[in-house]
N, C-alpha and C positions, 0 to 999 in steps of 0.2 A: 511468511515466515515470520514473526513476529520479532524485532527488536525488544530485549529485555535488559534494562538496568538498573541499577541501584537508586535506591532514595535521592544520597551524593551527588551524584552523577546527574541525574535529570536539574536538581536545584542548582548544578555548574551549568547547565545547558540553559536552563531557563533563565539564569542570571546575566550569560552572555546575549540572549536573544534579547533582553532589556536593555542592558546598554547598548546595544547597534541600534536597535530600536529608536532609542531615545538620542544616538547622535544623526541620524535618520533622519528624526523630525524635527533638530532643531530643540531639543529640550534643554534649558539651560541649566547645565550644571553648577548649584547653589540661588540665591535668589537675586533677581536681575534689581537692581538700583541700589544693592547693599553690596552684594559680593558673589562672581560667580568664577569658576576655572575659564577662563579667555580660551576661545577657539582658535587655532593655527592662524593667522594669515598668511605667513610662507610655510607650505609643504612639498617645499623643492627637495625632498630626502634624496638621495644619493640609490639610486635601483639597486647597486651592486650591495651593498652594504643592507638595504631592506631584505633584498633575498637572501643574503649569507643569516642575517637574525632570523627570519623564518625557518630555514633549514637548521640552524643550528638547534632550532626549538622542535621541529620535526624527530630530528635524530635523537632530540634528548626523551623525546615521549616514547619514540620505537624502543628505545636501550631498556628504560622503564616498563617496559611491558614485556619484553624478550628476558630479561633478566629476572623479573619478576615469573614468566611461565618456569624458568630454566631452576629455580630456585623451587617453586614446587614441584618437580622432578630430583634433583639432586640433596634438599633439604639445606642449602647454605648457597652464601654466596661469594665468589672468589675475589679476590683483592686487588686485581687486574680491573675488574667489571665496578666495583664502586669506585675505581681512581677515573677510569673512564666517564660513568657517569658526572663525577666531580666537576670534571676537566670541562664536559661540558654546560655545566649549570653555572660555572663560572663562567666562560665563553658568551653565556646567553645574557649574562648580567654585562660583561664588558662590552659587547656588541651594542646594545642601547645606551649604555655610556656614553659612546661615541657618535650614536645615529643621531645626528640635528641636521637641521635645514641647511642649504647652502649658505644661505643668508648669515649662518651663525657659526662659520667654518672659517679660519682652521678652529679644529676641536681643541688645542691646547688652550689658542687664546679666550675661549669662550672661559673652558675651567677656570683659568686664570681672571677673569674679568668677575664670573661670579663671586669668589673670594673676596677679590680687592675693592666691589662696589661697596660702594657706602648708601648705597637704597637696598639691595638683594640682603645681607646680613648687618655691613657696618662694624664685624668683629674682628676685621683686618686691620684697620684705621685704630679699632682701641687698642690692638694689640703695638700698633704703630707710639698711640700716644704711652702705653705704658713705657714703651722704650724709650721715652724723650721726658717723661716726669720720672724714673726710677721707680722699682718695686714697691719702696717705702712709702715714698711718696702717696704714691698712686693707689695702695690700699686705706693710708692714713684718711685721705679726701675721697673716696670712692661715693660714700654716700651723701656728701655735699655737691658732688659733680652729677650726680645720675641723671636728676632731674635736665639737664642740656646735654647729656648723652642724647646720638643722634637714635632714629629707629631702630628696634629692635634690643640694642645693645642697652637701651635703659632699661628693660627690664628685666637683667641677668645679674647674677652675681658677676664676680671677677673672673671665676673659674675660667671660663673657655678663651679671653682675652690672655690669660695667664699660656693656657696651652700654645694658642698661635703665635704669640710670642717668644714663646721658648723652642718651638719649630723652624719660625724666623730664625733665630739665630743659628739655627743649624746651617739652613738650607741658603745664609747671605754668605756662605764659603766660596770662594773662588771655585772648587772644585765641582759644589755641588748646581752652581751655577752655571757651572759649563753643559751640565747635561739635560739642562731645559731643554726644550723642542719648540721654541720660540726665535724666530729672527727678529729683525729689526722692524720689517716692515707689520709685522706680529705687535710688537710692541708697541708700535706707533700707534696703530691703531687702536689701542686698548685706551691709550691713554690718551689717545683722543673721546673714545668712548667714555672714559672717565670722567673727563673737563665738562663734557656736556652733561653729565649727569649729577654733578655738583660742580657748579661754574664758582669762581672766586669770589664769592661774598664777602666775606670776611680777609684782608689783608695779610694777616699771616699768616695766610693757608697753606700748609705745605702740602704737595703733593707727592704720590709715592716715585720713587726713582725706580729706573728701570731694573736694577738688584731686586725692589722690593715685589715689581709686576712678575720677575722670575718666582721669586720666592714665593710666591700666591698662588702659581700651578703647582708648587709641589705641595703646598697646604689643601690642594683640592685633590692631590693625588694620594694622600695622607690618610684623606676622608675616602676614598673609594676605597683602601687598603681595609681601614680600619671596618667597611660597612662588609666587604669580603669576610675577614675573622669572625662579625657579628652574625653573618650566614654559615660560616663553618661550627659555631659553637652552637648555635641551633640545631642545626643538623647531628652535629654529635648526642646534643641531650635527646632528639628526638630517633634517634637509632639507638639508644639506650632503653626506652620507652617502646618501641616498637622496630628490631632492626629487619625493617624492608625497604627496597631499593625507590620505592614511591616515595619516601620523605624527602627525599633529592632532587625529586621533581615537581612536588608540590611546592617546597620552600622558594626553588629557583623562581618559579613561575610565579609569588607573591608581587600582584602589580606595585604596590605604595613604594618596595625594596628597590624597586628599577627606576624610579623616578627621579630620587635625589638622588643619587651615589655620590656625587663629588660635594655635596654640602656639607654643613656641620651638622646633618640632622644624623649624618651617617656615625657622628662620634657617638651623641646621645644613644642612639639605637645599641652601638656597642658594651659603651659602659651599661646600661640597664641589661641587659643581655647576659655581659659577664660577669653581674653581680646575681644573677637568677642562676646561673650554672655555680657559682660557688655557695649558694645558698641551698641548691640542690643538694649537692654534693656534704655540705655542711649538716643538713639534716638526713644524710643517709649515713654518714662517718660519725657524728658527732665529736668530731675533732676541734681541737682549739685554735690548731692552724687554719682549717677554713671557716671559723669563729673571725680571727684575725684579718685572713681575706674578703668575707665578705664585709665587714664593717668598714673597710681600709676602702671597698670598691663602689659602699654606699657613698661614704664622707665624699669622693670625688666625683659621684654623681652628682649628689647635693650641690658639690662647689663649683658646678659645671652649669648647672641652670635649676631655680626654682621649680620650675616645670616639672623635671623628675623626679620629684616628691609623690607626683601623682601613681606613677606605673611602679616607682618600690612600694609604695602603700599597698600596691594589689599583691608584690612578694609579702609583706612584710603582714599584711590578713592572713596571707595562704601560711605562713609557717606560725600563726597565734592559733587559726584552724587546725590545724597539727599537731602543736598544743597541746589545748583543750581537750581534742580529740583522745591525747593520755598514751597512744601509741610510740609515737615519733617525738618523745618530750627533751628535748634542747635544754644541756646543764646551765642554772640561771648564772653564774659565773662567765658563764661564756655567750648569754645574753648580756651581759652589763660589760663584756669587751669590747664585743658587737657594736652597743649603742654608743659609745665613749667615742670608738675609733670616728663612727659615722658623723661624729659631732668635730672632732678633730679639728680638720680645716677651717672651720671657721672660729673655733678656741685657740688656736695657735694665730692665728692669723689679728685675732682679737689683742693677744698676751703678747707676741710681737711687732706687731705693726701698726698697732690702736684701730684696726677695724672695726667699724661699728654694725654687726650683723643683723640688729633688729632694725634700725635706722634704716640700714639698706634696705630690706624686704618692705619696708613700707613704702618707699619711693618706687622700688620696681613694681606692686600690687598698683598704687596709682598710677604709674606709667601704661600695666597691660590695661588698667582698664581702659585709658585711650586708645590704647593698639588695636585692642582686639575689636572695638567697635561695640564694647557693651552698650554705650550711651547712645547710638545713634543706629542701632540694626534691633529689629523684630527678636521678641524670643520664643514665641512658641514656633512658626514656623523654622525657626532653627532647631529646636529639638529632633523634628521630624528629619530635617535634610542633612543634618551634621550625620548623623545614624546612616542615612542613603547614603552621605559621601565617604564615611567608612568603610561601608560594605562592599564599594566601588575600590577604596585600595585594599582592602584585604581580601579580595576574589571569589569566586561562586565556589570553587573547590573548596575554600576551608568552610565556607558558609555553610556549604552541604554540611560537611561534618561537623559543623557546631551544632545542628539541629539533630543529627541523629546523637551525637554524645550528650546534649542535655534530656533529649528524652531516654538517654540509659539512665542518665544522673539521677532522675526524678525517681526510679525505684530504689532506691539506697542516696537520701539526700543529705544524712549525714556525714558521709563520705567528705572528706575535703579533696578541694578541688581547685587548684588554681586558675583553672577557664572560668570556673563561678568565682572565685574572686575576684579576676578583674574585670570581669560583669557588671559586678557591683559597685564597683569605684569607679567605669565607665561611665554607668548608667545614673550615677550619683551626679560624675561629672557633668554629663551633657543636660539633667534636668538643671542643673547648677544657674546655667548661663552662662558661666566665665569664658565659655568659648565659642564661637560662632561663626562656624566656615572656618575652611582651610585643614580638617581633621585630616585627610588624606595625607598630608605630612606631616602637621602635629603629634598626632597619636600614631606613627609607625612605631615607638618604641613599645606599645603596648600587643603589636601583633604576635610577636615571638610566644608573649604569657597568655596573649586569649588561644594560642591555638597549637601549642605546645604537647598537652594532653590529648588532641585529638584524633593523634596520629594510633591512637589506642584502639579508635571505630573505623580504621581504614576500611574501605570494599576489598573483600576475598579478591575479585574479577579484577584480574590485569589490565584488561580492556578497559573497566569502568575506571582505573586508574589514569592508565595511558590517557584517556578522554577528558577529566577533569583537569588534569594537565595539562592538554593542549588548548583547551579552552581557556584558561586562566589565561594562559602564556600568550594565546595569541589578541584576547582580548588586550591583557596589558601591554605590546605592542599599539595595538589598535589606537587605544587611547594615548598613547604617547605620541604617535603619528597627528590627534587632531585636537588633541589640547594643550596648551601650553602651562606644563607647570612649572618649569623654569625658566627663568629669566634674570638678567643680570640689572635689570632698569625698570 
């Protein structure tokens, strides 16, 4: 008997085979001597947690298969079935977030160190710096101090340090401190690693207190929660386009979204996804409330990171496309309100505190040019390796659906499409040479935008969808075990 699968299922299978073969042959995931995803030296994972992760994935895919079969007979999905699918989807995420080699345990210490580390992000140290200077002084002199700020922080506006400062203020309370699952031994270990990462080169250097390190765990936890909320928003929007249990399994197994859950990348993912959700309902209902919310979310996203302007440009291009077509025109007054609100964080910080947006952007751009390796990494190879890296992170199931969607869209290419708008922006960004490496992480906010419409071309076969989800999730798990996507030093 021959085995028949849909084209997306075959593409997902081929993708899985290519990834496994690359791991087996020792193919570098990047460009040697420039930048690569490092292979793990320590793969001493707890077999109990490994088996638990795999079993949850199997159950998720099996439930997806059974629920799709049942919906074909009954014509609807019960609330309990959907709740169960969501529970297993979130469980799979949580299991991967705590699945670490024995050398990196205990897990709470690793989470706290990734946030507190002055090398991994440096934004937490910036939040402490803000606390020391005071908000008014910090914003007034931000553009002057930017060139002296540490790695990563030197390329961003002040939104992210401000958010971490706000969270830190909340969790420094005695009640919140008592809830942190870190003992004295763990705190001591974190401090020793921190000092090793950032030796006291300056006599006035102030290291984080025990309370600070505990607060860093809370920041990691908040990032985890925002990542889950982003996933739920993405699922809800996909469900609006195609109410199939398949969307839950496919979204839950998207590789990139599983590897950096407790980092600030989840913050960017949440705000970009929330912005799109607001824009989606704004276009649907033409309400001034949604225009205001979209503008506010746009402004917050831009205030957090200049790089968020690129995925936000995908949303803007899609909205312009919808307006140009004429069937979904937004009122000009609402567009004006949204634009003003999008710029409001920069305008208000300039008026109230003397913050300099243009000077900050110039300094951040110069720092990005140095940190992104544009002056030291080759151009043309990264044009192709970036796409391969992003393909690794987006997953074989989505790549298969993307191929089918684009084939279908070509029959009527004037139809507004967020997927096509996102592809245009991504390809332009890739060929610009602004980013050369690490795009599986850096381009995470693009993934919901690129894939949201792909659920319209899901295979009807429950067998195919279950297989695609299993392949995508199992490869995500395998890559997590083999490659060191996240480390604090």
